[in-house]
Backbone as XML, in Angstrom:
<?xml version="1.0"?>
<chain id="A" units="angstrom">
  <residue number="1" name="UNK">
    <atom name="N" x="0.820" y="-1.195" z="0.000"/>
    <atom name="CA" x="0.000" y="0.000" z="0.000"/>
    <atom name="C" x="0.867" y="1.264" z="0.000"/>
  </residue>
  <residue number="2" name="UNK">
    <atom name="N" x="1.948" y="1.257" z="0.766"/>
    <atom name="CA" x="2.806" y="2.425" z="0.878"/>
    <atom name="C" x="4.243" y="2.067" z="0.568"/>
  </residue>
  <residue number="3" name="UNK">
    <atom name="N" x="4.907" y="2.984" z="-0.106"/>
    <atom name="CA" x="6.346" y="2.866" z="-0.296"/>
    <atom name="C" x="6.967" y="4.148" z="0.203"/>
  </residue>
  <residue number="4" name="UNK">
    <atom name="N" x="7.785" y="4.029" z="1.223"/>
    <atom name="CA" x="8.450" y="5.179" z="1.808"/>
    <atom name="C" x="9.876" y="5.223" z="1.270"/>
  </residue>
  <residue number="5" name="UNK">
    <atom name="N" x="10.276" y="6.384" z="0.776"/>
    <atom name="CA" x="11.634" y="6.566" z="0.278"/>
    <atom name="C" x="12.465" y="7.186" z="1.394"/>
  </residue>
  <residue number="6" name="UNK">
    <atom name="N" x="13.253" y="6.363" z="2.063"/>
    <atom name="CA" x="14.056" y="6.828" z="3.180"/>
    <atom name="C" x="15.193" y="7.752" z="2.746"/>
  </residue>
  <residue number="7" name="UNK">
    <atom name="N" x="15.526" y="7.734" z="1.461"/>
    <atom name="CA" x="16.603" y="8.584" z="0.945"/>
    <atom name="C" x="16.088" y="9.948" z="0.491"/>
  </residue>
  <residue number="8" name="UNK">
    <atom name="N" x="14.785" y="10.080" z="0.413"/>
    <atom name="CA" x="14.187" y="11.328" z="-0.063"/>
    <atom name="C" x="14.442" y="12.468" z="0.918"/>
  </residue>
  <residue number="9" name="UNK">
    <atom name="N" x="14.552" y="13.658" z="0.375"/>
    <atom name="CA" x="14.678" y="14.846" z="1.220"/>
    <atom name="C" x="13.343" y="15.185" z="1.862"/>
  </residue>
  <residue number="10" name="UNK">
    <atom name="N" x="12.270" y="14.666" z="1.292"/>
    <atom name="CA" x="10.933" y="14.930" z="1.807"/>
    <atom name="C" x="10.730" y="14.113" z="3.086"/>
  </residue>
  <residue number="11" name="UNK">
    <atom name="N" x="10.281" y="14.754" z="4.162"/>
    <atom name="CA" x="10.072" y="14.025" z="5.420"/>
    <atom name="C" x="9.090" y="12.864" z="5.246"/>
  </residue>
  <residue number="12" name="UNK">
    <atom name="N" x="9.289" y="11.826" z="6.033"/>
    <atom name="CA" x="8.461" y="10.621" z="5.934"/>
    <atom name="C" x="6.994" y="10.941" z="6.162"/>
  </residue>
  <residue number="13" name="UNK">
    <atom name="N" x="6.700" y="11.801" z="7.152"/>
    <atom name="CA" x="5.288" y="12.096" z="7.424"/>
    <atom name="C" x="4.629" y="12.785" z="6.222"/>
  </residue>
  <residue number="14" name="UNK">
    <atom name="N" x="5.386" y="13.618" z="5.487"/>
    <atom name="CA" x="4.837" y="14.267" z="4.297"/>
    <atom name="C" x="4.594" y="13.248" z="3.184"/>
  </residue>
  <residue number="15" name="UNK">
    <atom name="N" x="5.478" y="12.271" z="3.073"/>
    <atom name="CA" x="5.281" y="11.208" z="2.086"/>
    <atom name="C" x="3.987" y="10.447" z="2.404"/>
  </residue>
  <residue number="16" name="UNK">
    <atom name="N" x="3.771" y="10.181" z="3.694"/>
    <atom name="CA" x="2.542" y="9.494" z="4.110"/>
    <atom name="C" x="1.308" y="10.339" z="3.807"/>
  </residue>
  <residue number="17" name="UNK">
    <atom name="N" x="1.373" y="11.616" z="4.130"/>
    <atom name="CA" x="0.245" y="12.518" z="3.872"/>
    <atom name="C" x="-0.086" y="12.511" z="2.388"/>
  </residue>
  <residue number="18" name="UNK">
    <atom name="N" x="0.924" y="12.654" z="1.538"/>
    <atom name="CA" x="0.703" y="12.667" z="0.091"/>
    <atom name="C" x="0.086" y="11.358" z="-0.397"/>
  </residue>
  <residue number="19" name="UNK">
    <atom name="N" x="0.574" y="10.240" z="0.121"/>
    <atom name="CA" x="0.052" y="8.942" z="-0.308"/>
    <atom name="C" x="-1.395" y="8.761" z="0.125"/>
  </residue>
  <residue number="20" name="UNK">
    <atom name="N" x="-1.712" y="9.137" z="1.371"/>
    <atom name="CA" x="-3.094" y="9.033" z="1.837"/>
    <atom name="C" x="-4.018" y="9.937" z="1.028"/>
  </residue>
  <residue number="21" name="UNK">
    <atom name="N" x="-3.560" y="11.163" z="0.735"/>
    <atom name="CA" x="-4.375" y="12.071" z="-0.073"/>
    <atom name="C" x="-4.670" y="11.452" z="-1.435"/>
  </residue>
  <residue number="22" name="UNK">
    <atom name="N" x="-3.630" y="10.882" z="-2.041"/>
    <atom name="CA" x="-3.790" y="10.239" z="-3.346"/>
    <atom name="C" x="-4.826" y="9.114" z="-3.269"/>
  </residue>
  <residue number="23" name="UNK">
    <atom name="N" x="-4.736" y="8.290" z="-2.229"/>
    <atom name="CA" x="-5.677" y="7.175" z="-2.073"/>
    <atom name="C" x="-7.103" y="7.671" z="-1.837"/>
  </residue>
  <residue number="24" name="UNK">
    <atom name="N" x="-7.245" y="8.766" z="-1.104"/>
    <atom name="CA" x="-8.572" y="9.323" z="-0.830"/>
    <atom name="C" x="-9.139" y="9.983" z="-2.081"/>
  </residue>
  <residue number="25" name="UNK">
    <atom name="N" x="-8.327" y="10.782" z="-2.757"/>
    <atom name="CA" x="-8.778" y="11.479" z="-3.969"/>
    <atom name="C" x="-9.178" y="10.487" z="-5.052"/>
  </residue>
  <residue number="26" name="UNK">
    <atom name="N" x="-8.412" y="9.418" z="-5.201"/>
    <atom name="CA" x="-8.711" y="8.397" z="-6.213"/>
    <atom name="C" x="-9.747" y="7.383" z="-5.738"/>
  </residue>
  <residue number="27" name="UNK">
    <atom name="N" x="-10.303" y="7.634" z="-4.558"/>
    <atom name="CA" x="-11.361" y="6.811" z="-3.957"/>
    <atom name="C" x="-10.962" y="5.351" z="-3.763"/>
  </residue>
  <residue number="28" name="UNK">
    <atom name="N" x="-9.668" y="5.125" z="-3.559"/>
    <atom name="CA" x="-9.219" y="3.792" z="-3.144"/>
    <atom name="C" x="-9.673" y="3.608" z="-1.695"/>
  </residue>
  <residue number="29" name="UNK">
    <atom name="N" x="-9.533" y="4.684" z="-0.916"/>
    <atom name="CA" x="-10.078" y="4.717" z="0.441"/>
    <atom name="C" x="-11.422" y="5.434" z="0.355"/>
  </residue>
  <residue number="30" name="UNK">
    <atom name="N" x="-12.480" y="4.761" z="0.743"/>
    <atom name="CA" x="-13.844" y="5.284" z="0.621"/>
    <atom name="C" x="-14.222" y="6.153" z="1.823"/>
  </residue>
  <residue number="31" name="UNK">
    <atom name="N" x="-15.199" y="7.042" z="1.658"/>
    <atom name="CA" x="-15.681" y="7.849" z="2.787"/>
    <atom name="C" x="-16.081" y="6.962" z="3.964"/>
  </residue>
  <residue number="32" name="UNK">
    <atom name="N" x="-15.703" y="7.385" z="5.156"/>
    <atom name="CA" x="-15.968" y="6.694" z="6.421"/>
    <atom name="C" x="-15.211" y="5.377" z="6.587"/>
  </residue>
  <residue number="33" name="UNK">
    <atom name="N" x="-14.303" y="5.061" z="5.667"/>
    <atom name="CA" x="-13.476" y="3.860" z="5.811"/>
    <atom name="C" x="-12.417" y="4.114" z="6.878"/>
  </residue>
  <residue number="34" name="UNK">
    <atom name="N" x="-12.193" y="3.115" z="7.716"/>
    <atom name="CA" x="-11.219" y="3.255" z="8.795"/>
    <atom name="C" x="-9.801" y="3.094" z="8.258"/>
  </residue>
  <residue number="35" name="UNK">
    <atom name="N" x="-8.919" y="3.976" z="8.728"/>
    <atom name="CA" x="-7.500" y="3.890" z="8.371"/>
    <atom name="C" x="-6.820" y="2.907" z="9.316"/>
  </residue>
  <residue number="36" name="UNK">
    <atom name="N" x="-5.671" y="2.375" z="8.906"/>
    <atom name="CA" x="-4.947" y="1.472" z="9.817"/>
    <atom name="C" x="-4.575" y="2.226" z="11.105"/>
  </residue>
  <residue number="37" name="UNK">
    <atom name="N" x="-4.525" y="1.494" z="12.205"/>
    <atom name="CA" x="-4.145" y="2.136" z="13.465"/>
    <atom name="C" x="-2.694" y="2.609" z="13.366"/>
  </residue>
  <residue number="38" name="UNK">
    <atom name="N" x="-2.369" y="3.592" z="14.189"/>
    <atom name="CA" x="-1.010" y="4.142" z="14.203"/>
    <atom name="C" x="-0.004" y="3.030" z="14.478"/>
  </residue>
  <residue number="39" name="UNK">
    <atom name="N" x="-0.289" y="2.215" z="15.473"/>
    <atom name="CA" x="0.638" y="1.140" z="15.859"/>
    <atom name="C" x="0.813" y="0.135" z="14.725"/>
  </residue>
  <residue number="40" name="UNK">
    <atom name="N" x="-0.303" y="-0.285" z="14.105"/>
    <atom name="CA" x="-0.245" y="-1.272" z="13.026"/>
    <atom name="C" x="0.565" y="-0.753" z="11.841"/>
  </residue>
  <residue number="41" name="UNK">
    <atom name="N" x="0.266" y="0.486" z="11.426"/>
    <atom name="CA" x="0.969" y="1.052" z="10.282"/>
    <atom name="C" x="2.451" y="1.260" z="10.588"/>
  </residue>
  <residue number="42" name="UNK">
    <atom name="N" x="2.752" y="1.676" z="11.809"/>
    <atom name="CA" x="4.157" y="1.865" z="12.209"/>
    <atom name="C" x="4.918" y="0.540" z="12.141"/>
  </residue>
  <residue number="43" name="UNK">
    <atom name="N" x="4.278" y="-0.539" z="12.569"/>
    <atom name="CA" x="4.921" y="-1.858" z="12.512"/>
    <atom name="C" x="5.109" y="-2.310" z="11.068"/>
  </residue>
  <residue number="44" name="UNK">
    <atom name="N" x="4.083" y="-2.102" z="10.233"/>
    <atom name="CA" x="4.169" y="-2.519" z="8.831"/>
    <atom name="C" x="5.280" y="-1.775" z="8.090"/>
  </residue>
  <residue number="45" name="UNK">
    <atom name="N" x="5.368" y="-0.456" z="8.336"/>
    <atom name="CA" x="6.345" y="0.360" z="7.620"/>
    <atom name="C" x="7.686" y="0.446" z="8.335"/>
  </residue>
  <residue number="46" name="UNK">
    <atom name="N" x="7.724" y="-0.103" z="9.553"/>
    <atom name="CA" x="8.918" y="-0.075" z="10.389"/>
    <atom name="C" x="9.427" y="1.355" z="10.593"/>
  </residue>
  <residue number="47" name="UNK">
    <atom name="N" x="8.494" y="2.230" z="10.977"/>
    <atom name="CA" x="8.846" y="3.611" z="11.301"/>
    <atom name="C" x="8.221" y="3.981" z="12.639"/>
  </residue>
  <residue number="48" name="UNK">
    <atom name="N" x="8.672" y="5.086" z="13.201"/>
    <atom name="CA" x="8.222" y="5.539" z="14.505"/>
    <atom name="C" x="6.718" y="5.874" z="14.489"/>
  </residue>
  <residue number="49" name="UNK">
    <atom name="N" x="5.963" y="5.386" z="15.483"/>
    <atom name="CA" x="4.529" y="5.705" z="15.552"/>
    <atom name="C" x="4.246" y="7.210" z="15.594"/>
  </residue>
  <residue number="50" name="UNK">
    <atom name="N" x="5.172" y="7.997" z="16.163"/>
    <atom name="CA" x="4.976" y="9.445" z="16.198"/>
    <atom name="C" x="4.917" y="10.043" z="14.791"/>
  </residue>
  <residue number="51" name="UNK">
    <atom name="N" x="5.629" y="9.433" z="13.862"/>
    <atom name="CA" x="5.619" y="9.890" z="12.471"/>
    <atom name="C" x="4.238" y="9.660" z="11.857"/>
  </residue>
  <residue number="52" name="UNK">
    <atom name="N" x="3.665" y="8.494" z="12.130"/>
    <atom name="CA" x="2.321" y="8.176" z="11.639"/>
    <atom name="C" x="1.322" y="9.142" z="12.263"/>
  </residue>
  <residue number="53" name="UNK">
    <atom name="N" x="1.451" y="9.345" z="13.568"/>
    <atom name="CA" x="0.542" y="10.239" z="14.288"/>
    <atom name="C" x="0.607" y="11.655" z="13.702"/>
  </residue>
  <residue number="54" name="UNK">
    <atom name="N" x="1.798" y="12.100" z="13.372"/>
    <atom name="CA" x="1.960" y="13.439" z="12.797"/>
    <atom name="C" x="1.272" y="13.528" z="11.430"/>
  </residue>
  <residue number="55" name="UNK">
    <atom name="N" x="1.417" y="12.484" z="10.625"/>
    <atom name="CA" x="0.761" y="12.446" z="9.313"/>
    <atom name="C" x="-0.756" y="12.471" z="9.482"/>
  </residue>
  <residue number="56" name="UNK">
    <atom name="N" x="-1.278" y="11.695" z="10.427"/>
    <atom name="CA" x="-2.721" y="11.666" z="10.675"/>
    <atom name="C" x="-3.221" y="13.029" z="11.148"/>
  </residue>
  <residue number="57" name="UNK">
    <atom name="N" x="-2.444" y="13.694" z="12.015"/>
    <atom name="CA" x="-2.838" y="15.030" z="12.484"/>
    <atom name="C" x="-2.897" y="16.014" z="11.321"/>
  </residue>
  <residue number="58" name="UNK">
    <atom name="N" x="-1.917" y="15.932" z="10.434"/>
    <atom name="CA" x="-1.878" y="16.806" z="9.264"/>
    <atom name="C" x="-3.077" y="16.547" z="8.353"/>
  </residue>
  <residue number="59" name="UNK">
    <atom name="N" x="-3.380" y="15.280" z="8.107"/>
    <atom name="CA" x="-4.532" y="14.926" z="7.274"/>
    <atom name="C" x="-5.832" y="15.416" z="7.909"/>
  </residue>
  <residue number="60" name="UNK">
    <atom name="N" x="-5.897" y="15.329" z="9.229"/>
    <atom name="CA" x="-7.104" y="15.786" z="9.932"/>
    <atom name="C" x="-7.227" y="17.309" z="9.831"/>
  </residue>
  <residue number="61" name="UNK">
    <atom name="N" x="-6.117" y="18.020" z="9.950"/>
    <atom name="CA" x="-6.169" y="19.478" z="9.860"/>
    <atom name="C" x="-6.562" y="19.935" z="8.451"/>
  </residue>
  <residue number="62" name="UNK">
    <atom name="N" x="-6.294" y="19.102" z="7.451"/>
    <atom name="CA" x="-6.666" y="19.418" z="6.074"/>
    <atom name="C" x="-8.039" y="18.836" z="5.711"/>
  </residue>
  <residue number="63" name="UNK">
    <atom name="N" x="-8.724" y="18.265" z="6.695"/>
    <atom name="CA" x="-10.078" y="17.707" z="6.530"/>
    <atom name="C" x="-10.171" y="16.493" z="5.603"/>
  </residue>
  <residue number="64" name="UNK">
    <atom name="N" x="-9.082" y="15.748" z="5.467"/>
    <atom name="CA" x="-9.141" y="14.515" z="4.688"/>
    <atom name="C" x="-9.617" y="13.353" z="5.553"/>
  </residue>
  <residue number="65" name="UNK">
    <atom name="N" x="-9.342" y="13.420" z="6.852"/>
    <atom name="CA" x="-9.770" y="12.366" z="7.768"/>
    <atom name="C" x="-10.353" y="12.999" z="9.029"/>
  </residue>
  <residue number="66" name="UNK">
    <atom name="N" x="-11.028" y="12.161" z="9.820"/>
    <atom name="CA" x="-11.500" y="12.580" z="11.138"/>
    <atom name="C" x="-11.217" y="11.458" z="12.118"/>
  </residue>
  <residue number="67" name="UNK">
    <atom name="N" x="-11.115" y="11.807" z="13.385"/>
    <atom name="CA" x="-10.812" y="10.821" z="14.421"/>
    <atom name="C" x="-12.001" y="10.646" z="15.348"/>
  </residue>
  <residue number="68" name="UNK">
    <atom name="N" x="-12.182" y="9.420" z="15.800"/>
    <atom name="CA" x="-13.183" y="9.107" z="16.808"/>
    <atom name="C" x="-12.423" y="8.528" z="17.994"/>
  </residue>
  <residue number="69" name="UNK">
    <atom name="N" x="-12.554" y="9.191" z="19.133"/>
    <atom name="CA" x="-11.834" y="8.772" z="20.338"/>
    <atom name="C" x="-12.098" y="7.297" z="20.639"/>
  </residue>
  <residue number="70" name="UNK">
    <atom name="N" x="-11.037" y="6.540" z="20.779"/>
    <atom name="CA" x="-11.152" y="5.125" z="21.108"/>
    <atom name="C" x="-11.468" y="4.216" z="19.932"/>
  </residue>
  <residue number="71" name="UNK">
    <atom name="N" x="-11.761" y="4.790" z="18.779"/>
    <atom name="CA" x="-12.122" y="3.990" z="17.597"/>
    <atom name="C" x="-11.075" y="4.057" z="16.490"/>
  </residue>
  <residue number="72" name="UNK">
    <atom name="N" x="-10.461" y="5.243" z="16.304"/>
    <atom name="CA" x="-9.455" y="5.377" z="15.265"/>
    <atom name="C" x="-9.728" y="6.536" z="14.333"/>
  </residue>
  <residue number="73" name="UNK">
    <atom name="N" x="-9.074" y="6.505" z="13.173"/>
    <atom name="CA" x="-9.201" y="7.561" z="12.171"/>
    <atom name="C" x="-9.936" y="7.029" z="10.953"/>
  </residue>
  <residue number="74" name="UNK">
    <atom name="N" x="-10.748" y="7.904" z="10.352"/>
    <atom name="CA" x="-11.602" y="7.518" z="9.236"/>
    <atom name="C" x="-11.525" y="8.558" z="8.130"/>
  </residue>
  <residue number="75" name="UNK">
    <atom name="N" x="-11.783" y="8.109" z="6.883"/>
    <atom name="CA" x="-11.805" y="9.022" z="5.743"/>
    <atom name="C" x="-13.023" y="9.934" z="5.891"/>
  </residue>
  <residue number="76" name="UNK">
    <atom name="N" x="-12.793" y="11.222" z="5.759"/>
    <atom name="CA" x="-13.850" y="12.211" z="5.924"/>
    <atom name="C" x="-14.705" y="12.289" z="4.657"/>
  </residue>
  <residue number="77" name="UNK">
    <atom name="N" x="-16.003" y="11.983" z="4.751"/>
    <atom name="CA" x="-16.842" y="12.065" z="3.554"/>
    <atom name="C" x="-16.949" y="13.497" z="3.031"/>
  </residue>
  <residue number="78" name="UNK">
    <atom name="N" x="-16.785" y="14.471" z="3.908"/>
    <atom name="CA" x="-16.884" y="15.867" z="3.468"/>
    <atom name="C" x="-15.620" y="16.332" z="2.756"/>
  </residue>
  <residue number="79" name="UNK">
    <atom name="N" x="-14.591" y="15.464" z="2.678"/>
    <atom name="CA" x="-13.374" y="15.856" z="1.951"/>
    <atom name="C" x="-13.672" y="16.001" z="0.467"/>
  </residue>
  <residue number="80" name="UNK">
    <atom name="N" x="-14.808" y="15.442" z="0.024"/>
    <atom name="CA" x="-15.194" y="15.556" z="-1.383"/>
    <atom name="C" x="-15.941" y="16.856" z="-1.647"/>
  </residue>
  <residue number="81" name="UNK">
    <atom name="N" x="-16.324" y="17.565" z="-0.582"/>
    <atom name="CA" x="-17.002" y="18.841" z="-0.729"/>
    <atom name="C" x="-15.957" y="19.888" z="-1.070"/>
  </residue>
  <residue number="82" name="UNK">
    <atom name="N" x="-16.293" y="20.740" z="-2.020"/>
    <atom name="CA" x="-15.319" y="21.734" z="-2.467"/>
    <atom name="C" x="-14.961" y="22.693" z="-1.346"/>
  </residue>
  <residue number="83" name="UNK">
    <atom name="N" x="-13.688" y="22.926" z="-1.198"/>
    <atom name="CA" x="-13.170" y="23.865" z="-0.220"/>
    <atom name="C" x="-12.683" y="25.081" z="-1.005"/>
  </residue>
  <residue number="84" name="UNK">
    <atom name="N" x="-13.456" y="26.170" z="-0.957"/>
    <atom name="CA" x="-13.181" y="27.312" z="-1.824"/>
    <atom name="C" x="-11.814" y="27.936" z="-1.580"/>
  </residue>
  <residue number="85" name="UNK">
    <atom name="N" x="-11.368" y="28.006" z="-0.341"/>
    <atom name="CA" x="-10.056" y="28.586" z="-0.064"/>
    <atom name="C" x="-8.951" y="27.734" z="-0.674"/>
  </residue>
  <residue number="86" name="UNK">
    <atom name="N" x="-9.076" y="26.429" z="-0.542"/>
    <atom name="CA" x="-8.076" y="25.510" z="-1.102"/>
    <atom name="C" x="-8.064" y="25.619" z="-2.627"/>
  </residue>
  <residue number="87" name="UNK">
    <atom name="N" x="-9.246" y="25.712" z="-3.223"/>
    <atom name="CA" x="-9.341" y="25.829" z="-4.680"/>
    <atom name="C" x="-8.687" y="27.124" z="-5.149"/>
  </residue>
  <residue number="88" name="UNK">
    <atom name="N" x="-8.930" y="28.221" z="-4.431"/>
    <atom name="CA" x="-8.302" y="29.503" z="-4.778"/>
    <atom name="C" x="-6.784" y="29.381" z="-4.746"/>
  </residue>
  <residue number="89" name="UNK">
    <atom name="N" x="-6.281" y="28.733" z="-3.700"/>
    <atom name="CA" x="-4.845" y="28.555" z="-3.535"/>
    <atom name="C" x="-4.261" y="27.717" z="-4.671"/>
  </residue>
  <residue number="90" name="UNK">
    <atom name="N" x="-4.954" y="26.650" z="-5.034"/>
    <atom name="CA" x="-4.485" y="25.769" z="-6.104"/>
    <atom name="C" x="-4.496" y="26.508" z="-7.443"/>
  </residue>
  <residue number="91" name="UNK">
    <atom name="N" x="-5.559" y="27.284" z="-7.693"/>
    <atom name="CA" x="-5.632" y="28.041" z="-8.946"/>
    <atom name="C" x="-4.483" y="29.036" z="-9.050"/>
  </residue>
  <residue number="92" name="UNK">
    <atom name="N" x="-4.180" y="29.702" z="-7.949"/>
    <atom name="CA" x="-3.084" y="30.668" z="-7.940"/>
    <atom name="C" x="-1.751" y="29.978" z="-8.260"/>
  </residue>
  <residue number="93" name="UNK">
    <atom name="N" x="-1.530" y="28.831" z="-7.615"/>
    <atom name="CA" x="-0.298" y="28.065" z="-7.847"/>
    <atom name="C" x="-0.233" y="27.559" z="-9.292"/>
  </residue>
  <residue number="94" name="UNK">
    <atom name="N" x="-1.368" y="27.085" z="-9.823"/>
    <atom name="CA" x="-1.409" y="26.621" z="-11.212"/>
    <atom name="C" x="-1.092" y="27.748" z="-12.186"/>
  </residue>
  <residue number="95" name="UNK">
    <atom name="N" x="-1.644" y="28.932" z="-11.932"/>
    <atom name="CA" x="-1.368" y="30.089" z="-12.804"/>
    <atom name="C" x="0.134" y="30.352" z="-12.868"/>
  </residue>
  <residue number="96" name="UNK">
    <atom name="N" x="0.776" y="30.304" z="-11.708"/>
    <atom name="CA" x="2.216" y="30.535" z="-11.640"/>
    <atom name="C" x="2.974" y="29.465" z="-12.434"/>
  </residue>
  <residue number="97" name="UNK">
    <atom name="N" x="2.600" y="28.198" z="-12.226"/>
    <atom name="CA" x="3.285" y="27.100" z="-12.908"/>
    <atom name="C" x="3.028" y="27.095" z="-14.419"/>
  </residue>
  <residue number="98" name="UNK">
    <atom name="N" x="1.802" y="27.394" z="-14.814"/>
    <atom name="CA" x="1.473" y="27.422" z="-16.244"/>
    <atom name="C" x="2.225" y="28.555" z="-16.936"/>
  </residue>
  <residue number="99" name="UNK">
    <atom name="N" x="2.280" y="29.712" z="-16.289"/>
    <atom name="CA" x="3.020" y="30.847" z="-16.840"/>
    <atom name="C" x="4.484" y="30.472" z="-17.043"/>
  </residue>
  <residue number="100" name="UNK">
    <atom name="N" x="5.066" y="29.812" z="-16.045"/>
    <atom name="CA" x="6.460" y="29.386" z="-16.144"/>
    <atom name="C" x="6.644" y="28.353" z="-17.256"/>
  </residue>
  <residue number="101" name="UNK">
    <atom name="N" x="5.702" y="27.403" z="-17.350"/>
    <atom name="CA" x="5.789" y="26.375" z="-18.390"/>
    <atom name="C" x="5.726" y="26.999" z="-19.781"/>
  </residue>
  <residue number="102" name="UNK">
    <atom name="N" x="4.817" y="27.945" z="-19.975"/>
    <atom name="CA" x="4.705" y="28.621" z="-21.270"/>
    <atom name="C" x="5.981" y="29.395" z="-21.589"/>
  </residue>
  <residue number="103" name="UNK">
    <atom name="N" x="6.521" y="30.042" z="-20.581"/>
    <atom name="CA" x="7.759" y="30.796" z="-20.753"/>
    <atom name="C" x="8.911" y="29.873" z="-21.177"/>
  </residue>
  <residue number="104" name="UNK">
    <atom name="N" x="8.931" y="28.668" z="-20.616"/>
    <atom name="CA" x="10.003" y="27.714" z="-20.920"/>
    <atom name="C" x="9.793" y="26.984" z="-22.239"/>
  </residue>
  <residue number="105" name="UNK">
    <atom name="N" x="8.660" y="27.237" z="-22.906"/>
    <atom name="CA" x="8.463" y="26.684" z="-24.242"/>
    <atom name="C" x="7.480" y="25.538" z="-24.354"/>
  </residue>
  <residue number="106" name="UNK">
    <atom name="N" x="6.825" y="25.181" z="-23.277"/>
    <atom name="CA" x="5.791" y="24.150" z="-23.377"/>
    <atom name="C" x="4.571" y="24.800" z="-24.021"/>
  </residue>
  <residue number="107" name="UNK">
    <atom name="N" x="4.033" y="24.158" z="-25.058"/>
    <atom name="CA" x="2.903" y="24.758" z="-25.771"/>
    <atom name="C" x="1.599" y="24.541" z="-24.999"/>
  </residue>
  <residue number="108" name="UNK">
    <atom name="N" x="0.613" y="25.363" z="-25.329"/>
    <atom name="CA" x="-0.695" y="25.220" z="-24.683"/>
    <atom name="C" x="-1.327" y="23.874" z="-25.047"/>
  </residue>
  <residue number="109" name="UNK">
    <atom name="N" x="-1.041" y="23.373" z="-26.253"/>
    <atom name="CA" x="-1.557" y="22.060" z="-26.646"/>
    <atom name="C" x="-0.953" y="20.945" z="-25.787"/>
  </residue>
  <residue number="110" name="UNK">
    <atom name="N" x="0.350" y="21.074" z="-25.502"/>
    <atom name="CA" x="1.002" y="20.084" z="-24.635"/>
    <atom name="C" x="0.403" y="20.129" z="-23.227"/>
  </residue>
  <residue number="111" name="UNK">
    <atom name="N" x="0.168" y="21.338" z="-22.728"/>
    <atom name="CA" x="-0.443" y="21.478" z="-21.399"/>
    <atom name="C" x="-1.836" y="20.869" z="-21.383"/>
  </residue>
  <residue number="112" name="UNK">
    <atom name="N" x="-2.604" y="21.151" z="-22.424"/>
    <atom name="CA" x="-3.963" y="20.609" z="-22.511"/>
    <atom name="C" x="-3.931" y="19.078" z="-22.535"/>
  </residue>
  <residue number="113" name="UNK">
    <atom name="N" x="-2.991" y="18.520" z="-23.312"/>
    <atom name="CA" x="-2.856" y="17.059" z="-23.381"/>
    <atom name="C" x="-2.511" y="16.473" z="-22.011"/>
  </residue>
  <residue number="114" name="UNK">
    <atom name="N" x="-1.626" y="17.165" z="-21.290"/>
    <atom name="CA" x="-1.253" y="16.698" z="-19.953"/>
    <atom name="C" x="-2.467" y="16.708" z="-19.020"/>
  </residue>
  <residue number="115" name="UNK">
    <atom name="N" x="-3.256" y="17.774" z="-19.095"/>
    <atom name="CA" x="-4.449" y="17.881" z="-18.246"/>
    <atom name="C" x="-5.430" y="16.758" z="-18.572"/>
  </residue>
  <residue number="116" name="UNK">
    <atom name="N" x="-5.668" y="16.505" z="-19.855"/>
    <atom name="CA" x="-6.592" y="15.433" z="-20.263"/>
    <atom name="C" x="-6.084" y="14.072" z="-19.786"/>
  </residue>
  <residue number="117" name="UNK">
    <atom name="N" x="-4.781" y="13.857" z="-19.891"/>
    <atom name="CA" x="-4.180" y="12.592" z="-19.456"/>
    <atom name="C" x="-4.377" y="12.399" z="-17.947"/>
  </residue>
  <residue number="118" name="UNK">
    <atom name="N" x="-4.128" y="13.466" z="-17.176"/>
    <atom name="CA" x="-4.306" y="13.396" z="-15.731"/>
    <atom name="C" x="-5.771" y="13.176" z="-15.389"/>
  </residue>
  <residue number="119" name="UNK">
    <atom name="N" x="-6.648" y="13.886" z="-16.078"/>
    <atom name="CA" x="-8.091" y="13.753" z="-15.818"/>
    <atom name="C" x="-8.557" y="12.323" z="-16.077"/>
  </residue>
  <residue number="120" name="UNK">
    <atom name="N" x="-8.064" y="11.738" z="-17.159"/>
    <atom name="CA" x="-8.424" y="10.363" z="-17.506"/>
    <atom name="C" x="-7.910" y="9.370" z="-16.466"/>
  </residue>
  <residue number="121" name="UNK">
    <atom name="N" x="-6.677" y="9.561" z="-16.041"/>
    <atom name="CA" x="-6.070" y="8.603" z="-15.111"/>
    <atom name="C" x="-6.606" y="8.716" z="-13.684"/>
  </residue>
  <residue number="122" name="UNK">
    <atom name="N" x="-7.091" y="9.907" z="-13.301"/>
    <atom name="CA" x="-7.562" y="10.081" z="-11.913"/>
    <atom name="C" x="-9.072" y="10.184" z="-11.801"/>
  </residue>
  <residue number="123" name="UNK">
    <atom name="N" x="-9.757" y="10.294" z="-12.928"/>
    <atom name="CA" x="-11.203" y="10.494" z="-12.871"/>
    <atom name="C" x="-11.530" y="11.886" z="-12.359"/>
  </residue>
  <residue number="124" name="UNK">
    <atom name="N" x="-10.616" y="12.820" z="-12.563"/>
    <atom name="CA" x="-10.768" y="14.183" z="-12.050"/>
    <atom name="C" x="-11.972" y="14.893" z="-12.616"/>
  </residue>
  <residue number="125" name="UNK">
    <atom name="N" x="-12.484" y="15.839" z="-11.808"/>
    <atom name="CA" x="-13.577" y="16.676" z="-12.249"/>
    <atom name="C" x="-14.948" y="16.076" z="-12.111"/>
  </residue>
  <residue number="126" name="UNK">
    <atom name="N" x="-15.042" y="14.796" z="-11.781"/>
    <atom name="CA" x="-16.373" y="14.203" z="-11.645"/>
    <atom name="C" x="-16.906" y="14.432" z="-10.247"/>
  </residue>
  <residue number="127" name="UNK">
    <atom name="N" x="-18.168" y="14.657" z="-10.139"/>
    <atom name="CA" x="-18.809" y="14.892" z="-8.836"/>
    <atom name="C" x="-19.271" y="13.576" z="-8.262"/>
  </residue>
  <residue number="128" name="UNK">
    <atom name="N" x="-19.120" y="13.443" z="-6.943"/>
    <atom name="CA" x="-19.556" y="12.209" z="-6.273"/>
    <atom name="C" x="-20.909" y="12.416" z="-5.677"/>
  </residue>
</chain>
């Protein structure tokens, strides 16, 4: 389920956050599905439980998961609801990256093809 790159400059907890987000966005993990316990995942990945806990806290602060005391962490069904502030932030970042890509010589057709490819592979843009 997870591959952690111990040689990466990216912290392990960030790698976990990114992987969980990917699984949630691609609906591999369904709304209200329980995530592995901190202890179980730490044993499977052979990493410190505090690292898992930090990743879960980050995911919870970004509204991808929620916690139930004594029960564990679950995929937040409301994570599929549009978050206007997050969308604004992403659009701003995309504008910056697209401008840079165009400046470096990537054509608008190439960008469009990349977007279509990503949309096809992730099922992006569809409403649940």
